Structures are given as C-alpha cells and as structure tokens.
C-alpha positions as CSV (number, residue, x, y, z in Angstrom):
1,M,152.3,-57.8,128.3
2,A,153.6,-55.2,130.8
3,R,150.1,-54.4,132.0
4,M,149.4,-58.1,132.4
5,A,152.5,-58.7,134.5
6,K,151.6,-55.6,136.6
7,L,148.1,-57.1,137.2
8,I,149.5,-60.4,138.3
9,G,151.8,-58.5,140.7
10,T,148.8,-56.6,142.1
11,V,146.9,-59.8,142.7
12,V,149.8,-61.3,144.6
13,L,150.3,-58.0,146.6
14,G,146.6,-58.0,147.4
15,I,146.9,-61.4,148.9
16,A,149.8,-60.4,151.0
17,L,148.1,-57.2,152.4
18,T,144.8,-58.8,153.3
19,G,146.4,-61.4,155.5
20,C,144.4,-64.4,156.0
21,V,141.6,-65.0,153.6
22,S,139.0,-67.7,153.2
23,Q,139.9,-70.8,151.3
24,E,137.3,-69.9,148.7
25,K,138.7,-66.4,148.1
26,Y,142.2,-67.9,148.0
27,N,141.2,-70.4,145.3
28,A,139.5,-67.7,143.3
29,L,142.5,-65.5,143.4
30,K,144.8,-68.4,142.5
31,L,142.7,-69.2,139.5
32,D,142.8,-65.6,138.4
33,R,146.6,-65.5,138.8
34,D,147.1,-68.8,136.9
35,G,144.8,-67.6,134.1
36,L,146.7,-64.3,133.8
37,A,150.0,-66.2,133.8
38,E,148.8,-68.4,131.0
39,Q,147.7,-65.4,129.0
40,L,151.1,-63.8,129.6
41,A,152.9,-66.9,128.3
42,K,150.7,-67.1,125.2
43,S,151.3,-63.4,124.5
44,Q,155.0,-63.9,124.8
45,S,154.8,-66.8,122.4
46,D,152.7,-64.9,119.9
47,A,155.1,-62.0,120.1
48,S,158.1,-64.3,119.4
49,S,156.2,-65.9,116.4
50,A,155.4,-62.4,115.1
51,R,159.0,-61.4,115.3
52,A,160.1,-64.5,113.4
53,E,157.5,-63.9,110.7
54,A,158.6,-60.3,110.4
55,D,162.2,-61.5,110.0
56,S,161.1,-64.0,107.3
57,Y,159.3,-61.3,105.4
58,K,162.3,-59.0,105.7
59,N,164.6,-61.7,104.3
60,Q,162.2,-62.4,101.4
61,L,162.0,-58.7,100.6
62,A,165.8,-58.5,100.6
63,L,166.0,-61.5,98.2
64,L,163.5,-60.0,95.9
65,N,165.4,-56.7,95.9
66,Q,168.6,-58.6,95.2
67,N,167.1,-60.5,92.3
68,G,165.1,-57.6,90.9
69,G,168.2,-56.4,89.0
70,N,168.4,-59.7,87.2
71,L,164.8,-59.7,86.0
72,Q,165.5,-57.6,82.9
73,G,168.4,-59.8,82.1
74,L,166.2,-62.9,82.3
75,I,163.6,-61.3,80.0
76,S,166.3,-60.3,77.5
77,N,167.7,-63.9,77.5
78,L,164.2,-65.3,76.8
79,Q,163.6,-62.9,74.0
80,Q,166.9,-63.9,72.4
81,Q,166.0,-67.6,72.7
82,N,162.6,-66.9,71.1
83,A,164.3,-65.0,68.3
84,S,166.7,-67.8,67.7
85,L,164.0,-70.4,67.6
86,Q,162.0,-68.3,65.2
87,A,165.0,-67.9,62.9
88,Q,165.5,-71.7,62.9
89,N,161.8,-72.3,62.1
90,D,162.0,-69.7,59.2
91,E,165.1,-71.4,57.9
92,L,163.4,-74.8,57.9
93,N,160.3,-73.4,56.1
94,R,162.6,-71.7,53.5
95,K,164.4,-75.0,52.8
96,Y,161.1,-76.9,52.5
97,A,159.7,-74.3,50.1
98,E,162.9,-74.4,48.0
99,A,162.7,-78.2,47.7
100,L,159.0,-78.1,46.6
101,N,159.7,-75.3,44.1
102,R,162.5,-77.2,42.3
103,P,161.7,-77.3,38.6
104,A,159.5,-80.2,37.4
105,G,161.2,-82.8,35.3
106,G,164.5,-84.4,35.7
107,T,165.9,-85.2,39.1
108,A,167.0,-83.0,42.0
109,L,169.8,-85.3,43.1
110,P,172.7,-87.0,41.2
111,A,171.4,-89.8,39.0
112,P,173.2,-92.7,40.9
113,L,171.7,-91.5,44.2
114,S,168.3,-90.9,42.7
115,N,168.3,-94.3,41.1
116,E,169.2,-96.0,44.4
117,L,166.4,-94.1,46.2
118,Q,163.9,-95.1,43.5
119,A,165.0,-98.8,43.8
120,F,164.4,-98.5,47.6
121,A,160.9,-97.1,47.0
122,N,160.2,-99.8,44.4
123,A,161.2,-102.5,46.9
124,N,158.8,-101.0,49.5
125,P,155.8,-99.7,47.5
126,E,153.3,-100.1,50.3
127,L,155.4,-98.0,52.6
128,V,157.4,-95.5,50.6
129,D,157.0,-93.1,47.6
130,F,160.0,-91.3,46.1
131,D,159.6,-87.9,44.4
132,A,162.7,-87.8,42.2
133,A,161.9,-84.3,40.9
134,H,162.1,-82.8,44.4
135,G,164.4,-85.3,46.1
136,I,161.8,-86.3,48.7
137,V,161.2,-89.8,50.2
138,K,157.7,-90.1,51.6
139,F,156.8,-92.6,54.3
140,K,153.1,-93.4,54.4
141,S,151.8,-92.8,57.9
142,D,149.1,-95.5,57.7
143,V,151.9,-98.2,57.4
144,T,154.8,-96.5,59.1
145,F,153.1,-95.9,62.5
146,A,150.8,-97.6,64.9
147,S,147.3,-96.3,64.9
148,G,147.0,-92.9,66.8
149,S,150.6,-92.8,67.9
150,A,154.2,-92.0,66.8
151,D,155.4,-95.6,67.4
152,V,157.1,-97.0,64.3
153,Q,155.9,-100.3,63.1
154,P,158.6,-103.1,62.9
155,K,158.5,-103.4,59.1
156,A,158.9,-99.6,58.8
157,K,161.9,-99.8,61.2
158,E,163.5,-102.2,58.8
159,A,162.8,-100.0,55.8
160,I,164.1,-96.9,57.7
161,S,167.3,-98.8,58.5
162,K,167.8,-99.6,54.8
163,F,167.1,-96.0,54.0
164,A,169.7,-94.9,56.5
165,S,172.3,-97.0,54.8
166,I,171.7,-95.1,51.6
167,L,171.9,-91.8,53.4
168,N,175.2,-92.8,54.9
169,S,176.7,-93.9,51.6
170,P,179.3,-91.7,50.0
171,A,176.8,-90.5,47.4
172,A,174.5,-89.0,50.1
173,S,176.5,-88.6,53.3
174,G,177.2,-84.9,52.7
175,Y,173.5,-83.8,52.2
176,E,171.4,-82.2,54.8
177,L,168.0,-83.8,55.7
178,L,164.7,-82.2,56.6
179,V,162.1,-84.6,58.2
180,A,158.6,-83.1,57.8
181,G,155.5,-84.6,59.4
182,H,152.0,-84.2,57.9
183,T,148.4,-85.2,58.7
184,D,145.1,-84.9,57.1
185,N,142.5,-82.4,58.3
186,T,140.6,-84.7,60.7
187,R,140.8,-83.4,64.3
188,V,142.4,-85.5,67.0
189,V,139.6,-86.6,69.3
190,N,140.6,-90.2,70.4
191,P,141.3,-90.1,74.2
192,N,144.1,-92.6,73.8
193,T,145.8,-90.5,71.2
194,I,145.6,-87.4,73.3
195,K,146.8,-89.4,76.4
196,Q,150.0,-90.2,74.5
197,G,150.7,-86.5,74.2
198,H,149.4,-86.0,70.6
199,L,147.0,-83.2,71.5
200,D,146.2,-82.2,68.0
201,N,147.5,-82.5,64.4
202,W,150.4,-80.2,65.1
203,Y,151.7,-82.4,67.9
204,L,151.0,-85.6,66.0
205,S,152.8,-84.5,62.9
206,S,155.8,-83.1,64.9
207,H,156.1,-86.2,67.0
208,R,156.1,-88.5,64.0
209,A,158.8,-86.4,62.3
210,I,160.9,-86.6,65.4
211,T,160.5,-90.3,65.7
212,V,161.6,-90.9,62.1
213,A,164.6,-88.6,62.7
214,A,165.4,-90.5,65.8
215,E,165.3,-93.8,64.0
216,L,167.7,-92.4,61.4
217,R,170.0,-91.2,64.1
218,N,169.8,-94.6,65.7
219,D,171.0,-96.0,62.4
220,K,174.1,-93.8,62.5
221,V,172.9,-90.9,60.4
222,N,174.7,-87.8,61.6
223,P,172.3,-85.9,63.8
224,Q,173.8,-82.6,62.6
225,R,172.4,-83.3,59.2
226,L,168.8,-83.6,60.6
227,G,166.1,-81.1,61.0
228,C,162.5,-81.8,62.1
229,V,159.3,-79.9,61.5
230,G,155.6,-80.7,61.8
231,Y,153.1,-79.1,59.4
232,A,149.9,-80.7,60.7
233,D,147.3,-80.4,57.8
234,Q,148.7,-77.2,56.4
235,R,150.6,-78.7,53.5
236,P,148.3,-81.2,51.9
237,A,149.6,-83.3,49.0
238,A,146.0,-84.0,47.9
239,S,142.4,-83.1,48.6
240,N,141.0,-84.0,52.0
241,N,137.6,-84.5,50.5
242,T,138.2,-88.2,49.8
243,S,139.6,-91.0,51.9
244,T,142.3,-91.6,49.2
245,G,143.4,-87.9,49.4
246,Q,143.5,-88.0,53.2
247,A,145.7,-91.1,53.1
248,Q,148.1,-89.3,50.8
249,N,148.2,-86.4,53.2
250,R,149.1,-88.6,56.2
251,R,152.9,-88.9,55.6
252,V,156.4,-88.2,56.9
253,E,158.7,-86.7,54.2
254,V,162.5,-86.8,54.3
255,L,163.8,-84.0,52.0
256,I,167.3,-84.6,50.8
257,L,168.6,-81.1,50.4
258,P,171.3,-80.2,47.9
259,T,173.3,-78.4,50.6
260,T,176.3,-79.9,52.3
261,V,177.0,-80.3,56.0
262,H,179.8,-78.1,57.3
263,S,180.2,-79.6,60.7
264,T,182.1,-82.8,61.6
265,I,180.2,-86.0,61.0
266,A,179.0,-87.7,64.1
267,S,176.8,-90.7,64.6
268,G,174.7,-92.3,67.3
269,G,171.4,-91.9,69.1
270,E,168.5,-93.9,70.1
271,A,164.8,-94.2,69.2
272,P,161.7,-95.9,70.4
273,A,160.3,-98.9,68.7
274,K,157.3,-101.1,69.5
275,S,154.0,-102.4,68.3
276,S,153.2,-104.7,65.4
277,K,152.2,-104.0,61.9
278,K,148.5,-103.1,61.3
279,A,146.5,-103.0,58.2
280,P,147.1,-99.8,56.2
281,A,143.6,-98.7,56.9
282,M,144.1,-97.3,60.4
283,N,146.2,-94.3,61.1
284,K,144.0,-91.8,63.1
285,D,141.1,-91.8,65.4
286,T,138.7,-94.6,64.5
287,S,135.9,-92.4,63.5
288,V,133.6,-92.1,60.4
289,Q,133.1,-89.1,58.1
290,V,130.3,-88.7,55.7
291,D,131.2,-89.6,52.1
292,R,134.8,-90.5,53.1
293,G,134.7,-93.9,54.8
294,P,136.8,-94.7,57.9
295,V,139.2,-92.0,59.0
296,L,142.6,-93.4,59.9
297,N,145.7,-92.8,61.9
298,K,144.6,-90.6,64.9
C-alpha cells in the first residue's frame, strides 16, 4: 500500500513538472491515477477484513483454550451417566429374571390379588393372559396395538384402565411394576412402521412398553412404581417357527414384583390414544413368510 501511494504521488508530480501536456496524455495519466487509487482503496479494505478475520480467529482460539479445561469434566460426566444407565438396565434385567425364575406351582402374589387379576384376564380373554405362578399380566400385541405402531386400541385402553384400578387397590398399590415389550423375530420392513420411529424390533418393543406404562400412569398408577424395558425378539415365549408361536411372542408383559416402593406415592401423567380396533390378525408388517401364513403387527 505504501508503494502504491508513492506511485500515485509520482504520477501527480510528473504532471506538475511537465507543465502543459496534451489532452490525450492527460486523460491517460488520469486513468492511471484513478486505477491506482481504486487499487489502493481495495487493498485497504482487504487489509481491514484480514485484521477482522484474524481477531475472530484469535477470539475463537481463546474460547477453545478456556473451554479445554472443561473437556475432561464433560467426558467424566458422560461416563458417569452411561454407568448409571447400565446399572439401571442391569437391575431391570435382574428383576425380570427373578420373576421368571419363581418356582412353578402356586401363586407369586397374595391369593386375593392373584384371584382379582385372574378374574380380569378371564373377562378379557382375547386381550389378556395372566401367569399366576410368576405374577405377570400379558397384553397380546395383536389386539392391544394398531398394526405396525405403538398406538393403543380403544378397547385395550379400557382394559388397561381397569387393570390400573387393580394396581391402585390396597392389595397391590405397594408393589413395583416392570413393563416389558416383546416382538417375534420378523424384521421391521414396512416403511410406515419405520416412519413412525419403530426402526427395528428393539424400538418397537420398547415403544410399546413405554406406551402401556404411560397409559397406566395416566390412570393414576404411581410413576415411581414403573420401569420399562424392550426385549425385541430375545425373550420368546414360544417358537417363532409357527404363526401361533409368533403371536404369543408379540406381547407386552406387566410384571408385578414382590418388592415394595419406598418413595412417596405420586400420581398423574398422560398417554397417547387413537386408532380403532382391528382384527387380531395384524400386528406387524403385512408380509408373508413361507409355512407361517400372514406375519402381523409390524
């Protein structure tokens, strides 16, 4: 920029020293001077932009240096959260295993409560099974949910509401509850199912468990009693080699655990509800498997 300014000055001085010049030479010199002045202005603007950019980089570097000391703390915090989530998952799996390993014969729950749950299942045979030996109420997914979704059917909502009234009764209000979702081994491939966020069987089983738990919470079951887990097709109740076995595997279980809640009872919550009842044939992607007939509920 200094050289350019000097050059402009030289041009002006040349005009002054040469005295009168022809109009043609004057115009040429004037164009040169104007061009050099324009270049000078652009150079000054570029220099100003470069300084501003350098200052911006300097500020960003200072901010990075300032936050660098917190990076290790952030990593440590995330590790602690992961460890806590893993511990919770391990605890849910332990409780589920304990419930399934209860001795066969007899009932896992006090007789009055077990009898009330059996009566509830008998009143809703197309929707619910009750495993008295293990204290598990099983909602059949083919009837509980709309096809390929976690939306609860209206009739299932009514049954869940009645079930919640039993869980809120004095005989059951102190027990913890584990809601476990299950599917058969058919892959989720229906674009509409995937579009709803049920990307695979793990998502679908988890979302259905969460929805049932939300319905219970909406019916004033203490949310502190509730735990949710999705097992996809990893805990089959029957063989997946037949359509009947697959239907048995598509279920949401509510395990009534013989452990008491230590926190203060609280109620409330909300849950989604829509769609209408469909025939108990559809509960997966509408596809066909050889030797199994229509595959349902995905």
